[in-house]
PALO-352819 format. One record per residue: y negated, x, z of N, C-alpha, C, O in turn; residue in one letter. Coordinates in pm, whole numbers, plus 50000, padded with zeros to 5 digits. Atoms other than C-alpha are relative to their C-alpha. Last residue first. Layout:
N
YXZYXZYXZYXZA
...
***
This chain:
407
498895001050094494025204248960501185008250048502225008549981R
499295012549976491625198149245501194998449907502004989349924A
499675006650125490465234149252500834987750027501814988350101C
498664997350050489035243549588500254992049874499684981249855S
499305012750021485305243149639501365002949938501455009849836R
499195001150121483885275049780500674986449996501144981350098A
498645003849960481105272450037500804997649874500364990349785T
499075003650106477795289849989501344996650061501805003250154T
498624999749951474825291850220500924995349887500594985949814R
499155011850024471465300450065501405002150056501935013250054P
499024997350104469375327250233500884987849980501214980950076E
500405006850124466305314950423500985002449888500744998049775T
499624993150123467605323150766499574991749881499664979449881S
499354987149976466555315951123500275007649872500115019849867R
500964990049954463965288951065500635013850011499945023950000R
499634993849873466235267050856498985010750035498475017749948S
501184994249936465655242950570500375005250138500814997550224S
500445008049886469045237850411498805006950066498815019050089R
501254994349953469885250750066499454991050110498904980450082W
500865008649920473545242550017498765007650042498855018050108C
501014992749925475615257949742499084990350071498634980450013T
500985009349948478845244449602499045007450093499475013950188R
500124998849854480645271149404498894990750046497784990949991I
501294995749946481415259349054500075000950151500754993050217A
500485009649903484995258548935498705005250059498615016850098R
501234996449932486215275648624499564988850092499504977250053L
501065009250037489815267448543498765003450081498835004950203R
501124992850059492055297848568498884990749955498094994249868C
500215005050136495095275248630498815006449930498555003349814C
498795005050064496715289848941499784995749856500674997249773S
499034989350022494015313149075501234995149926501955003149866S
498785002549925491335286849031501045010649966501225014149849C
498935006050078488125301548898501224998450087501465006450178S
498684994749966484845309049069501024993249913500724982949852S
498885008550038481195304748982501305007050037501355019250050T
499135002849886478475322449178501114990449965501534982550050S
498984989649979476865339148877500994996650109502005003550123P
500514989149917475075306748779501105010250027502275007350003N
500554988950077476095286048477499515011450087499145021850034T
498994991350059478525263248661499435012049929500155021749905P
500604992250109475675249848878501055009349942501165020749986T
498834994250065476765222049113499515007049876499135000349779T
500024998250145473865214649342501295006149953501885014750019S
498704995250045473625200249689499955001149848499624991449779W
499785001350143470135198149833501385005649967501695017050000W
498904991750045469665191450205500234997449852500404985949811T
500514989650089466365178450330501095010049962500905022249971R
500044987549925467885159150622499545011849915499675023449955K
501035001149898466975125750464499875013050080498825015750137A
499745010149898468945135050156498895000350103497925007850092S
500004995149863467765153649848500204988750099499724977650077P
501295001949936468825138549515500055005350144501115004950206R
500135012649928471915153149357498634999250065497975009450087L
500714998549874471795180849099499834986350063499334977149999V
500185013249942474275183348814499395001650138499985008050225T
499935000849855474035214748608499714985750046498884978649989A
501295001649934474735211948239500204998550150501194992950197R
500425013949983477995225248109498714999350079498355008650151T
501385001850044478145261548006499534985550011498524981749951N
500894992449913481275269348211498544997849964497674999550049A
500075006449869483225241348044499005007150090498295000750167Y
500735012650019482355254547701499874992650132498844986650161A
501424996850010483375289347814499164987249982498064986150035N
500464996249867486725276047933498515003349998497774999850090R
500165012349922487195257547602499535003250141498774995550200S
501155007650049486455289147407499794987450083498654983950116A
501224993849949488805310247621498774991949957497814990650033R
500534989350084491645286247549498725005550062498074998950142T
498954990450035493905264947766499495011349913500235020849887T
500254993650129491385243747952501025010949972501405018550061P
500894988649991493055225248241499745005849862500605004549774S
501295003350060494495190348189499015011550007497835009649978S
499835005950133498155199648236498684997249934498584997749811A
501084995050084497395223848520500044993849861499574999949765C
501194997649919499445206648791498825003749912497714998949933I
501095008150049501935192048548498715002650076497724995650054R
500264997150140504665218248580498814992449946498294995849840A
500684987150011504445216348960499635002949855498585008849829R
499094989150033505285179448952499225012949983498075012849937R
500814987750006502995155349133500925011949975501195019750066R
499494988549927504915123549053499165012449978498775015549865P
499164991450084502705095548917500475011950081499705017150162S
500244986049964501445071149177500945008849921502145009149948K
501084994650083501335037049010499685014550033498825020549968R
499604998650140504775027249140498915006249915499215012849815L
499864985950037503815034749500500385001949854500505013349808T
501334994250023502464999549556500075014749960499095020149909N
500294999950144506014987049508498625005549970498315008549855L
501244992450024506724997149866499725001249850499635012249795A
501095002549909510324984749875498785008349958498895017449876L
500764988849944512684984349581498944995150097498334984550078L
500244988550085515034955149528499255011050072499435013150192G
498794995350071516704926849720499805012649918500795018749878P
500254999850144513934922149978501205005849926501805015549973L
498864992650054514524911650339499914999049848500074988249791V
499655003250139511184901350490501145009049955501065021249968A
499074990450057510594900350867500404995349860500834984049842V
500804988950056507494882851002500895010749940500415021749909R
500705004750121509304849551056499095010549940498475008049837N
499135000650117511764867151287499274995649874499624999849764E
499235012550013509144876851542500764999549868500435006849774P
500535008550106508164913851571500834987249993502064988049995V
500555012249942508634934151887499364990749899498254985949921G
501405001250042509034968251723499364987150051498144985550041L
500764988549952512224976451912498534999049966497685003750042E
500185000949855513584941351863499175011750053498335009850141Q
500915011149973512994942051486499734998850150498594996750192V
501364995850036514574976551449498994989250036497914992250087V
500414989549907517694966051640498575004449972497785006050065F
500375006449875517974933651444499535010150103498645007250183Q
501285006950022517884953051118499534993350130498354993950164R
501044989750003520604976451244498634993749979497644998150039L
500144994849863522824946851341498905010750007498145011150104S
500745009649918522184929451007499805005250142498745002850202A
499155009049922523224960050809499194991050092498124994950139P
499994996849858520534973950574500924990250074500784978150056M
498844991849968521484969650206500085003650149501125008650193E
498835008549975519104940350157501245007950035502235002050080S
499205002550119516074962750194501244991950038501624991150155D
498764992350005513694958850483500724997149869500494986849805T
499285002250124510074947650513501225009149998501095021250017E
498934990250025508504944150855500694996049871501064984449852I
499085002350112505164926750910501015011349992500665023050006R
500055014050042502584921851186500994997049888501144985449849I
499215001850122503024954051384500014985149965500394976850048V
498715006749983500214957651640500704998149864500044996549762S
500035014549997497474982551572501394994150009502395000749979G
498885005049920498005018951659499944984850015500284979350120R
498824992050034495855034051385501244995050074502364995850023R
499375005750119493395005551431501265007649963502215001749912R
499235011749961492665016351788500734994149880501834988949893R
498844995349924491625051051673500894988250040502114989450039K
499094993550093489415035451405501245005550071502355004850017L
499315010250080487865011351655500995006249903502085000849883A
499025006949916487085039151903500794989849920502014988549936T
498954990349966485405060651639501094993450083502284995650059E
499124998350115483535030251506501115010050028502245007849985F
499265012450020482155021551849500975001249884502124997049894L
498895000149903481235057751918500844987449984502054987750001R
499094989050036479185058751599501205000150093502345001050048V
499115004250108477695024251664500995011049961502125008049923L
499694987950078476295034252003501004996249891502204995149918D
500944989449964474525006252193500205012549915499245018949874E
499404989749916476394978352013498975011050027498105013849944A
500944996549895474254949751881500575010550094500135011650209E
501234994450057476064947151548499035004650108498185013250082E
501125006849937479424943051718498715006649952498485018549973E
501144991649964482134954351480498904991350061498534981050004V
501125008649964485574938651447498885008650056499085016450150E
500994994149910488094959951262498884989950024498304984749929I
501295006850000491264946451098499105006250106499555009650215D
501044990150029494064971551050498624993749995497684999749944S
501325006349996496944952051206498945010749981498815019850063D
500695001849872500074970851112498664993149982498084993049873R
501435002150025502454968650817499354996750134499804987750204I
500735009049913505974982550851498544999249955498015008349890I
501404996049986508484997950615499284989550084499694977950088R
500945010349957512264996350601498615006150007498455018350017F
501414996049995515155015350448499164988250046499514976650024T
500935008750074518815009450522498585004950017498255011450116G
501364994850017521865026150669499164990049921499694980949858S
500905009750063525345018650797498615005949992498205013650078G
499325013049995528355038550912499194989249932499744980449866K
500835012150003527025072450808500894987750000501774986049915V
499945006750128529045102650914499304986550010499214980650117E
500065014650000528325126351198500144995049857499785001949761Y
498955005649915529245162651269500004984950006500784979150081G
498674993950014525995176651133501004993750098500664990950213P
499245003549879523075151951137501425005649985502344998349952F
500975003449896520445164350890500674996850133500124999450240L
500754987749970522865182550662498974997650110498565006950179R
499144991049923525315153250678499295013250032499665019850129D
500135003249857522495129750569500845009650085500465012550198I
499864987649922522395147150230499794997450150499255005950221F
498874992150047522935119049978500275012350086501325018650074Q
498745006049955520735095050175501225007849954502305006450012S
499744996249860517785118450127501344994650047502055001350122V
499744985649994517925115149749500375004050142501365011150163V
498654997850052518285077249764500375014850002501535018450024D
499035004349899515285075149996501435001749952502335004450032E
499884989949895513215096449757501044995950103501785004450152L
500895001849886513835073049466500285010550107501395015750118T
499215005049888515485085949150499084999250121498235008050141I
500564998449865513765090948819500994994550100501774985450070Y
499315006649889515135096348468499315003350132498905014650157R
500724996549878513385103748140500624992150115500684979850111I
500135011549910515875101847853499355004650129499865013650196V
501365005450007515305128647589499814987250080498864979750057N
500165005950133519065134947558498664992549990498594981349940K
498734999450073519305141347932499824992449870499614980349870V
499785009550109516065149148113501355002449934501805013849922D
500044993750132516265168148441500334990049889501264982049903P
498814992250029515665144548732499845007049866498995003149785L
499574999850140512245132648835501185009449982501125021150019R
499654986250039511865124649202500534999649857501454992049826V
499014999150107510115091849285500175014649959499205021649931F
499035010949982508325085449615501125000949897502274997549927R
500025010050105506635119249598501074989650024502184992850065D
498984998850103506455137249930499844988949898499404977949930L
500334988750087503245140350133501015001749886500725008449787A
500825004850111503785105350271499655011349905499245008749792V
501424996150000506595118950485499274994949878499834994249769P
500254993250127509835098650497498525003549993497684994549993L
501265003750065510695090050857499805008349873500025020449874R
500474989150085514345093350956498764995249926498844986949836L
501115004050085515635072351241499515012349924499435023349979L
500994989750034518895075051426498964994249906499154983849843A
500985006450088521365052751607498875009949977498345015650072T
501424997249984524295071951750499204991949898499614990049784M
500795002850122527965065751810498515001450028498085000650143P
500535013650006529455082952116499264997749868498655007049815D
501175002649915531395114752052499554985549986500054978049903R
499745009049889534905115351909498834997750094499024992050201G
499274993049893534625146051687500214991250122500554996450228T
498704995850053533615129151360500865006450107502075008250087K
499624986049984530785110651531501385002749942502294994549954S
498754999149923529655077251391500415014650004500435021449901V
499144988450020526095071951272501194999650093501104995050207L
498955001849900524035040351225501065010649973501745010449871Q
498624995350017520905050251035500874996150118500434996950233L
499245002349878517425036050977501465003349976502015000249870G
498595003150021515385051350695500654998450137500595007550220I
498994993349919511605050850716501404995549959501594985349894S
498735002550070508455042650519501085008250070500965020450081F
499004989449988505235040050721501334995849941501794984549959G
499364998150131502775014750584501015011450004501365017049900L
500175011150093500865018150914500525003849861500255014749811N
501355003550043502235045751131499994988349903501034983849855P
499995000050145505645045651300498624995749953498174984949991I
501125007050063505725055151668500105001649849500335012549798F
501254992650025509125065851793498924991149940499184979849896P
500365002450139511835043751950498655006549971497705003950044F
500355013750042512775059252280499594999249855499435009449787P
500904998650115514535093052322499664985949950500384980549866H
500834988049979516205095652665499005002149888498025009349906A
500885001549884517455059852650499125012050027498015010550079P
499165002949884518725065652294499074998550120497864999950105D
500595010149912517225069051946501024996750108502114991750079I
498985008749941517975100651747499334990750100498374994550167S
500215004449862515205114851531501164991250043501524981749973L
499045010249955515505134951210499834997050148499625006150229P
499794999149856512275152951112500984989150043500564977850067T
499375011549935511985160050740500205002650148500465013950189L
501045008749943509455185150602500594987550065499834978850108V
500894993649903511795214750539498994990750066498484993950173P
499424997249869514535192550385499025006450098499045002750216F
499925012149917512415179050100500475003250142499864998750239I
501235008049992511125207549882500044988650099498994984350145A
501274993050017513565236849880498784991550032497824996550091Q
500124988549910516825223250022498625006449992498115011350093D
500065004749861516425189049859499795011850095498985010950188F
501325006049977515585203849519499844995450144498774996850203E
500964989150000518675226249532498584994850027497825000950103N
499744992149879520895197349632499015011550011498505014450119A
500625006849887519255175449366500225007750130499345007950216L
501464998250011520145200649094499284993650117498334999350171W
500294986049972523765201749209498515002849994497975010150077S
499854998249854523915163949227499725014650039499145017350144R
501145006349933522535161248874500065002350151499055005250214D
501174991450022525055186448743498764994250069497965001750125Q
499854988449914527905166848903498815009649984498365015550081A
498914991050038526675134948738500075011750097499245012950187S
500324985850013524575107948897501235007949962502355005050006L
500004996050141525285071048823499695014849979499535019149865S
498675001750059526345062049178500065004749856501145008249808A
499104988549979523165077449322501364998549933501975008549897P
499445000449865520935050849160500995011550017501465017049918R
498554999849982518785056148851500354999250148499545002350234V
499944997449855515215046148769501474998550038502004987450044I
499055006549909515155049248391499725003750145499255014750175L
500524996849867512665056548114500834992250100500834979850099I
499314988249946514255057747767499345004950129499215017050151D
500854988650033511755033047610500545013050059499835023050066E
500064999450146514405005547604499125011649953499285016349840K
498744994450048515075013747970500035000949847500615010149791A
500064985549985511405007948045501275006749950501225017549892L
500874994750106511644972847900499885015250008499855022049906Y
499305001850127514644965148120499165005349884499695011949794Q
498994989550010512914980248421500804998849871501225008949815Q
500654987850046509924957748354501005011549989500875020049900L
500335001550142512094926648377499405012949945499755017349836V
498754999850075513644937748707499744998849850500405005449769A
499504986350005510214946248845501295000949920501475010349843L
500814992850099508914911848750500455014549987500495020049877S
499555004650132511804895848941499215006949889499795010549786A
498714993850027511004917249245500564995849864501175003849794Q
500234985850027507364907049227501315007149969501375015449878Q
500504999150137508374870549199499705014449961499905018349846E
498845001950087510444874649514499605000349853500355005449770M
499264987450002507364889249682501284998949917501685008549852Q
500714990250084505294859049580500765013249993500825019449887L
499805003650141507844834349718499355010349908499915013949804N
498594997750032507894852350053500294996849854500995004349786D
499834985650020504094853250052501455003349966501715011749880V
500504996750133503944815450002500165014849969500445018549855E
499045005550097506164809750305499585003449857500425006849774T
498814991549992503994833250509501084995149904501775003249842L
500214988350085500934814750379501185009750010501455016849914I
499975003550142502174781350514499835012449911500495013449807S
498645003750040503074794350861500074997249850501045001149785E
499164988149998499764812250904501414996949952501995004649876L
500384991650113497764781850799500895012349991501345016049882T
499485006550121499694759751040499665008149876500475009249784E
498544998849999499064784051327500614993849875501534999549816A
499584986350034495364787551238501525001849997502035009049912P
500284991049888494984749451237500405014149961501115015949862T
498894992449942494914731050906499515008250119498395013350118L
499215008049908492564703150790501155007250067501995000650129G
498855005450073491134719750479500974992650091502014988150044D
500365011450087487774722950657501164994349920501104982749881P
500924995550104489434744850926499654988149911500264977549925S
499565001850138491024729251234498915004849903497725002749927R
501035006550079490244743551576500444999449854500855009449796L
499385011350070493464752151760498984992449917499274981249873S
500945008550074492544786751894500764989249924501744992149855L
499865014249970495104799652146499014991049929498824979649972G
501035004149905494054836352152500024985150030499234980450112S
499744993649871497344846951994498984995850106499324994750224R
498865006849938496914821551715500285005750138500594998450231V
500435013449961493444834851639501124992350068500904985550168Q
500854998849884494704870851644499484986550048499374984450169G
499124997849885497524861351410499185001750128499604997150234E
499405012849963494984846651170500915001650121500934993050210L
501025008449940492994879051172500534986550043500184981650150G
500274994849867496114900151115498934991750071499034989250191A
498925005049915497044877650824499825005050143500104997750238V
500095014649987493624884250675501114994250086500854986050174R
501315005549962493244921450737500094985050026499824980550137V
500704991549904496464941950727498714993750050498274996850161M
499365000549868498474914150567499195007850103499025003350216F
500095013849952496094909450275500624998750138500074991950224F
501335001649941495784947150240499814985950054499134983950155E
500044992149878499544949350185498654998550071498604996650193D
499275007649898499414920749936500055007550132499975001450239L
500845011049953496724938249737500674992150112500034988150209N
501024994049914498884969549719499054989350054498654989950171A
499364996449873501814948949586498995006150097499025003150216A
499675012449930499644932649317500645002950136500334996250235S
501255005249944498204966349222500264987150078499694985050185I
500364991749886501714980749179498724994950067498624994850190S
499055003149893502734951948956499685007950125499745002550236L
500395013049946499564956448752500954995850112500514990050212F
501134997849911500434993348714499514986850061499124986550178R
499464994749875503824984648572498885002250102499064999850221V
499345011549936502064963148316500655004450131500634997050230R
501075007849938499794992448237500574987850069500054983650173E
500324993649874502925013448180498834993150071498734993650193L
498945001749902504114988647919499665006150135499874999850239L
498984989350009500884986247727500984999050116500664993750222P
500314987649929499174952247765501065010649969502215007149943H
501164993950066499474924647504499595013150066498895021250005A
499574989750097502994917847630498845006149924499045015849850T
500865001250117501604899647934500335011349903500025022949928N
499215006150108504504898048178499194998049874499684992149778L
498854991350027502934922548424500874994549888501625002049826T
500374990450103499684902848392501145009849970501135016249865E
499645005550131501384874948586499615009249886500165008249776E
498594997350026501164896648897500424994949863501265001149797L
499894985750027497364896248885501455003649965501695011449874V
500514998050136497514858548852500005014749962500225018249846R
498945004150092499754857749159499545001649855500335005249767R
499084988750011497144878149344501194996449910501765005249846N
500644989550080494594850849267500955011949981501065017349871F
499915004450140497034824549392499315009949907499765012249795Q
498644997450045497404844349715500194995549855500935001849779L
499884985750027493614844849753501415003449950501565011849861W
500684997250126493474806949717500115014849964500285018249847S
499105004550107496104803249990499385002649864500085006249770F
498884990550009493994824850221500964996049888501465004549814E
500454987250052490824804850149501155009749982501235016549880R
499964989749898492454770750194499665013649939500165017049832N
498854991350020491364746549925499945011250103498895017350123V
500144985749979488984718450015501335007149974502405001449995F
501014994650090488614682749889499945015250003499385021349912R
499414998750133491884671350044499025006049901499415010649794E
499344986950017490434679050387500585002149861500785013449818P
498545001050017488064649050349500625013949983500105021949906S
499314995449879484574655050491501525000049985502225004750075K
500484986649967482744653350159500755005850119500965017950127L
499414990650095484894623850053499575014350030500365023650015L
498594998149965483994604850371500685010049907501525017949950D
499974991749879480314610750300501435002550045501775013650088L
500314986250039480724598049946500045009450120500505020850109A
498824994750067482454566850077499775014549957500675022849969E
498974998149898479614560750325501275005949938501895014849996A
500254987849923477014566850057501055002650107501395014150135P
499794987850080478744541249832499665012650077500455022050072A
498674994549974479014513650097500225013349927501025021549972E
499944995649861475274506750103501345006550032501425015850111R
500834988049987475134506149725500015005350142499955017450163K
499284988750059478084482349718499215012950012499775023650037Q
498944996449906476304458949959500805011949948501175020850025E
500634993049888473214459549741501035004350103500935015250161A
500344986550046475344450949438499345008150110499585020150122S
498754992450013476894421849625499725014349955500325023950006A
499534996449866473484408949739501285008449993501455017750072E
500934990049947472164410349382500435004750140500385016650171H
499714987250065475264392449250499095011150053499535022450070E
498704995249948474814364749508500365013649940500815022650010T
500244995049864471114360949424501295005750058501275016150124I
500754987550013471944358149053499745006250136499835018450152A
499064989450041474664332549126499295013449986499865023950016S
499134996749886472214311349323500965011249965501195020350045T
500804992449902469614313149046500855004050119500725015150171A
500234986550054472194302948785499195008550096499465020450110S
498764992449986473354273548997499825014349950500375023750008D
499814997049857469804261449034501255008450021501265018050099M
***
């Protein structure tokens, strides 16, 4: 009897446990601890990209490229994902995501993680610069320049940099100018030598200029200097009669997220409007160097209307995404062009590449073997003329448009 009673009791207990198990499993499915935040997961992925810069199995310049890719990824992260979170916070959304965080809490946590990631990028850059120095590749500062270097830079500045710079003074008559997305600028605090009022100025660095200027080699040592350091040496030519009291570089990141309505009446017009609006998106991030005075940094932040938690002060180079862009030196323009008549003829006899016809019955063909080939005037590389045969009632003759040499 006792054995039968105990068997019934054990059966009831096991049945009770089976009833409780689905409830526990359901609670586990809904638990925030089970989920990882999507934005935080993306930052961990970008950290793994950054860790490749310390992988000695890669060539040195490939490691530098990984650092540049990590910085470019972070810029896109701000332009799209952080911008989306900021829009949710601005609209007052407080709905918690599956990981249990509101948009405001998610934004605060990822900004802290981004600060740590950017410091790791600067530490990786310092390590890579040491390895580059062992390979006789240096990024020098103005203090280490010789008299010959300064003379060469003065000539380079007058010929290639000065003509495309636009110095801007900021005062009540000249408000703070528009700075495009990822725009790189130099802020200046100037004092007059003749007793005039002090002036705050801004100098935007054009994207058409190379970020790194290569100096003449010394004993087979390849040396580069940043564009902002070059410009800072010749501020007196841009603002005559003034001397620099304080200066610093900064860059901004704007909201570049686009929301598209699939049921829009005119998608072309919708995209045109969205692209124009994206160009002037709100500023969501400011990065400044540590050399910028606090008063000048505060002035820039107030003019752009950015909260303090969106301002990053970095101890090293800004815009690390430009590290993978090799300088476009004039001497290297035709480095990959054919140098012999035989190689040019071999290039000219390459097979024609014909694309499939489009819906508008337009055929684009690249035919280097036809008589309508042309050559670049600078490198003599044969370039095919792009020809379009479009069905037309007025004319049956082919239209030709010359393609410029990309080298």
